[in-house]
C-alpha positions in Angstrom: -47.2 -132.9 119.0 -45.2 -130.1 118.4 -45.3 -130.4 114.7 -45.4 -132.9 111.8 -43.8 -132.9 108.4 -46.2 -134.1 105.8 -45.0 -135.0 102.6 -47.8 -134.6 99.5 -46.7 -138.0 97.8 -47.3 -138.8 93.9 -44.4 -140.9 92.8 -40.7 -139.7 92.7 -40.3 -143.0 95.1 -36.4 -142.7 94.5 -36.4 -139.8 96.3 -38.2 -140.8 99.4 -35.2 -141.8 101.2 -33.0 -139.0 101.1 -35.8 -136.9 101.8 -36.2 -139.1 105.1 -32.7 -138.7 105.8 -32.7 -135.1 105.5 -35.3 -135.0 108.0 -34.1 -137.9 110.1 -30.6 -136.7 110.2 -31.8 -133.5 111.8 -30.2 -132.4 114.7 -33.5 -131.7 116.2 -34.6 -135.0 115.8 -31.9 -137.1 117.5 -32.7 -135.7 120.3 -36.9 -134.7 120.1 -40.3 -136.7 120.2 -42.5 -133.9 119.3 -42.6 -134.6 116.2 -43.6 -137.0 113.2 -43.4 -137.5 109.7 -46.4 -138.1 107.3 -46.6 -139.2 104.1 -49.8 -139.0 102.2 -49.4 -141.1 99.3 -51.9 -140.3 96.6 -52.3 -143.1 94.1 -49.7 -143.3 92.0 -48.6 -145.8 89.8 -45.8 -145.9 92.4 -47.8 -146.4 95.7 -46.5 -150.1 96.2 -42.9 -148.9 95.9 -43.3 -146.2 98.0 -45.2 -147.6 100.6 -42.5 -150.4 101.0 -40.0 -147.6 100.8 -41.8 -146.0 103.9 -42.2 -149.3 105.6 -38.6 -150.5 105.7 -36.7 -147.6 106.2 -39.6 -147.1 109.3 -38.7 -151.1 110.4 -34.9 -150.5 110.2 -34.5 -147.1 111.7 -37.6 -148.3 114.7 -39.2 -145.0 113.8 -42.8 -145.2 115.3 -43.4 -141.2 114.5 -43.1 -142.1 110.6 -46.8 -142.8 109.0 -47.8 -143.5 105.3 -51.5 -142.5 104.3 -52.7 -144.3 101.6 -55.2 -142.0 100.1 -58.5 -143.7 98.8 -58.9 -141.9 95.5 -56.3 -139.7 93.7 -56.8 -136.4 95.4 -54.9 -134.0 93.2 -52.3 -131.4 94.1 -54.5 -128.5 96.3 -57.1 -131.5 97.8 -53.8 -133.6 99.0 -52.2 -130.9 100.3 -55.5 -129.8 102.3 -55.8 -133.7 103.3 -51.9 -133.2 105.1 -53.6 -130.7 107.9 -56.8 -133.1 107.3 -54.4 -135.6 109.1 -52.0 -133.8 111.0 -51.2 -134.2 115.2 -48.9 -131.3 115.7 -49.7 -127.9 116.3 -47.9 -127.1 113.0 -47.6 -128.6 109.8 -44.5 -128.2 107.8 -44.7 -129.3 104.2 -42.2 -130.8 102.4 -42.5 -131.6 98.6 -41.6 -135.2 97.9 -38.2 -134.7 95.5 -36.6 -132.3 97.7 -34.3 -132.0 101.0 -34.6 -130.4 104.2 -31.4 -128.2 105.0 -28.8 -129.2 107.9 -30.0 -127.6 111.0 -33.7 -126.6 109.4 -36.1 -128.2 111.7 -34.5 -127.0 115.0 -34.6 -123.1 113.8 -38.3 -123.9 112.8 -39.4 -125.2 116.3 -37.8 -122.8 118.2 -38.3 -119.8 116.2 -42.3 -121.2 116.5 -42.1 -121.6 120.2 -40.9 -118.5 120.8 -43.6 -116.8 119.0 -46.7 -118.9 119.6 -48.9 -115.8 117.4 -47.3 -117.1 114.4 -49.7 -118.5 112.1 -47.2 -119.2 109.3 -44.3 -119.5 107.4 -41.6 -119.7 105.0 -37.9 -119.2 103.8 -34.9 -118.8 101.7 -34.4 -122.1 99.5 -31.7 -123.5 97.0 -31.6 -124.9 93.9 -29.7 -128.3 92.9 -29.4 -130.5 90.3 -27.4 -133.8 91.4 -25.4 -132.5 93.8 -27.5 -130.8 96.8 -24.1 -129.4 98.3 -23.5 -127.7 95.0 -26.5 -125.2 94.6 -27.3 -123.6 91.0 -29.1 -121.1 92.7 -30.7 -119.3 95.8 -34.0 -117.7 96.2 -33.4 -115.4 99.6 -36.3 -112.2 99.4 -34.6 -111.4 102.5 -31.4 -110.8 103.9 -32.7 -111.4 107.4 -35.4 -112.7 109.4 -38.4 -110.9 109.8 -41.8 -111.4 111.7 -44.9 -109.9 109.8 -47.4 -108.7 111.5 -51.1 -109.8 110.4 -52.7 -107.5 107.6 -52.2 -106.2 104.3 -48.5 -106.2 104.3 -47.5 -109.9 105.2 -50.4 -110.7 102.6 -49.1 -109.3 99.8 -45.2 -110.4 101.1 -46.0 -114.0 101.3 -48.8 -114.8 98.6 -46.5 -115.3 95.9 -43.4 -116.6 98.0 -45.2 -119.5 99.2 -45.6 -120.6 95.5 -42.6 -123.7 96.0 -44.2 -125.7 98.6 -41.3 -127.4 100.4 -40.8 -125.2 104.3 -44.3 -123.9 103.9 -45.2 -124.0 107.9 -49.1 -123.4 109.0 -50.6 -123.8 111.7 -52.6 -127.0 111.3 -55.7 -126.0 113.3 -56.3 -122.9 111.4 -56.0 -123.7 108.1 -58.7 -126.8 108.9 -60.7 -124.1 109.9 -60.3 -122.0 106.8 -60.3 -125.4 104.7 -62.2 -124.6 100.7 -62.1 -126.5 98.0 -63.3 -123.5 95.5 -59.6 -123.3 94.0 -58.8 -126.9 93.7 -57.4 -127.9 90.7 -55.5 -124.1 89.9 -52.4 -125.5 91.9 -52.2 -123.0 94.6 -54.4 -123.9 97.9 -50.4 -122.6 99.9 -51.6 -119.0 98.7 -54.9 -119.4 99.4 -54.0 -120.8 103.1 -51.6 -117.3 103.2 -53.8 -115.3 102.6 -56.7 -116.4 104.5 -54.2 -117.1 107.9 -52.1 -113.9 107.5 -55.7 -111.9 108.1 -55.8 -114.0 111.8 -52.1 -114.2 112.8 -48.3 -113.6 112.5 -45.9 -114.5 109.4 -42.4 -115.3 109.7 -39.7 -115.4 107.3 -36.4 -117.5 107.8 -33.7 -116.0 105.8 -31.3 -119.0 106.0 -31.7 -121.9 103.4 -33.8 -124.3 104.9 -35.0 -126.0 102.0 -33.0 -127.7 99.0 -35.3 -128.4 95.6 -34.0 -130.6 92.8 -33.7 -128.2 89.4 -34.6 -131.9 87.2 -37.5 -132.8 87.9 -40.5 -132.2 85.6 -44.3 -131.4 87.0 -46.3 -134.5 87.5 -49.8 -132.4 87.7 -52.9 -133.9 85.9 -54.3 -137.3 86.7 -56.9 -135.5 89.5 -60.1 -135.3 87.9 -59.4 -131.4 89.1 -56.6 -131.3 86.9 -57.5 -133.2 84.1 -58.0 -131.5 80.9 -55.9 -128.5 81.7 -52.7 -130.0 82.9 -50.4 -133.2 81.1 -47.8 -134.5 83.5 -44.0 -133.2 82.2 -44.7 -129.5 81.5 -47.3 -126.9 81.4 -49.2 -125.9 78.3 -50.1 -122.4 77.3 -53.9 -123.1 78.6 -52.2 -124.8 81.9 -50.0 -121.7 82.7 -53.1 -119.2 81.8 -55.6 -121.8 84.2 -52.6 -120.7 87.2 -52.7 -117.0 87.0 -56.4 -116.8 86.7 -56.4 -118.7 90.3 -54.1 -117.1 91.7 -56.1 -113.5 91.0 -59.3 -115.5 91.8 -57.6 -116.1 95.2 -56.7 -112.9 95.8 -60.1 -111.2 95.1 -61.8 -114.0 97.7 -58.8 -113.0 100.1 -60.2 -109.5 99.7 -63.8 -109.6 99.4 -63.9 -112.2 102.8 -61.0 -110.7 105.4 -62.6 -107.0 104.1 -58.9 -105.6 104.1 -59.1 -103.1 101.2 -56.0 -103.1 98.7 -55.7 -107.0 98.9 -56.7 -107.9 94.8 -54.6 -104.8 93.7 -51.6 -105.3 95.4 -51.3 -109.0 95.0 -51.9 -108.4 91.0 -49.2 -105.6 91.1 -46.6 -107.8 93.0 -47.3 -110.9 90.3 -46.5 -108.6 87.5 -43.3 -107.7 88.8 -42.1 -110.8 89.3 -43.9 -112.4 86.1 -41.1 -114.2 85.0 -41.6 -117.9 85.9 -45.4 -118.1 85.0 -44.0 -117.4 81.1 -40.5 -119.8 81.5 -41.3 -122.7 80.2 -43.3 -121.1 77.4 -40.8 -118.9 75.8 -40.1 -121.7 72.6 -43.5 -121.5 71.8 -44.3 -120.0 68.0 -44.7 -116.3 68.5 -48.1 -116.3 67.5 -48.7 -118.2 70.1 -47.1 -116.8 72.5 -48.3 -113.2 71.1 -52.2 -114.9 72.1 -50.9 -115.9 75.7 -49.7 -112.8 76.9 -53.0 -111.4 75.2 -54.6 -113.2 77.4 -52.9 -112.4 80.6 -53.1 -108.6 79.2 -57.2 -109.5 78.9 -56.8 -110.7 83.2 -55.6 -107.3 84.7 -52.2 -107.1 83.7 -52.1 -104.5 80.8 -51.0 -101.4 83.0 -48.6 -103.0 84.9 -45.2 -102.2 83.3 -43.1 -104.8 84.4 -45.1 -107.8 83.3 -44.5 -106.9 79.6 -40.9 -106.0 80.3 -40.7 -109.5 81.9 -42.8 -111.2 78.5 -40.6 -109.1 76.2 -37.2 -109.7 77.2 -38.1 -113.7 78.6 -38.7 -114.3 74.6 -35.9 -112.3 73.2 -33.4 -113.7 75.2 -34.8 -117.6 76.0 -34.9 -119.1 79.2 -31.5 -119.9 79.1 -30.5 -116.0 78.3 -32.9 -114.6 81.4 -32.3 -117.7 84.0 -28.4 -116.7 83.7 -29.8 -112.8 84.2 -31.7 -113.2 87.4 -28.8 -115.7 88.5 -26.3 -112.7 87.9 -28.9 -110.1 89.5 -29.5 -112.6 92.3 -25.6 -112.5 92.8 -25.0 -109.1 92.8 -28.1 -108.0 95.1 -27.4 -110.5 97.2 -30.8 -111.8 96.8 -34.2 -111.1 95.0 -34.5 -107.9 94.6 -38.1 -106.0 96.0 -40.0 -104.8 93.5 -42.4 -102.8 95.2 -42.8 -104.4 98.1 
């Protein structure tokens, strides 16, 4: 088994069959049998429906490589992601969000690249956003205009750390991921960032500039059910406390990576990069009353962003333009630039 496509699953049963279609309709899937698809269902209210859809799909298409793992307890986002690496049989693991799609011919390109570069321990990609029709993208996130292989070390860590936040299309060496498994940051919702930092001290990273995955821009977050998430996150959105908890987690992970790897400058490089692209961490908080918003911003300042100019720019412009206005501005800049501008990296 060369690659396992793992789906951490919680609710969103209606999107499972389209996701499976996007995988099994791949040109690579039709001609090769060295891959598997594993659904790790995390005790959601839709567990029985998800299991039934997966079994019916497997039986209808006679798929011996489609497996459903029913977790015994609700692990939450971070633990379930780690669980995916524990149950995989493949050398590599490709993670897909449970409401997203794998773009046409993506699997063939991913596998071909991994086989040609066995030192790759982690990869990520450009991706598109859509609302109803995946053929009509409302936005594209492309960090580089070309594919690039990164040597292990500081440059790779600071490039990939924040850019693996959207989970679909996240590829890791599963064996190495198991070797650095850690529960210290469970409940922060950023286990993939931890893996990116730790693995890129050991091996090479790869960026796919083609749009490899498609993400729905219509679904609200569903965190807050597991023990490590309760009280901080509420299904359906993010409270200011949740966003603060997440950003604090990013900095704690960055500090941990620097301490373990002994690579000087990791923490400051990651903090600077987060500040330069801070808008996603406040995007859903721009309708807060000004006093509440200012309290949240001051909390971020106290974490160490007080000396980051672009942190202040995002915080001010975001609140003035609000979500719709700032989203439109960012889409215009991406389109004009041919991708996301590289700020400070």
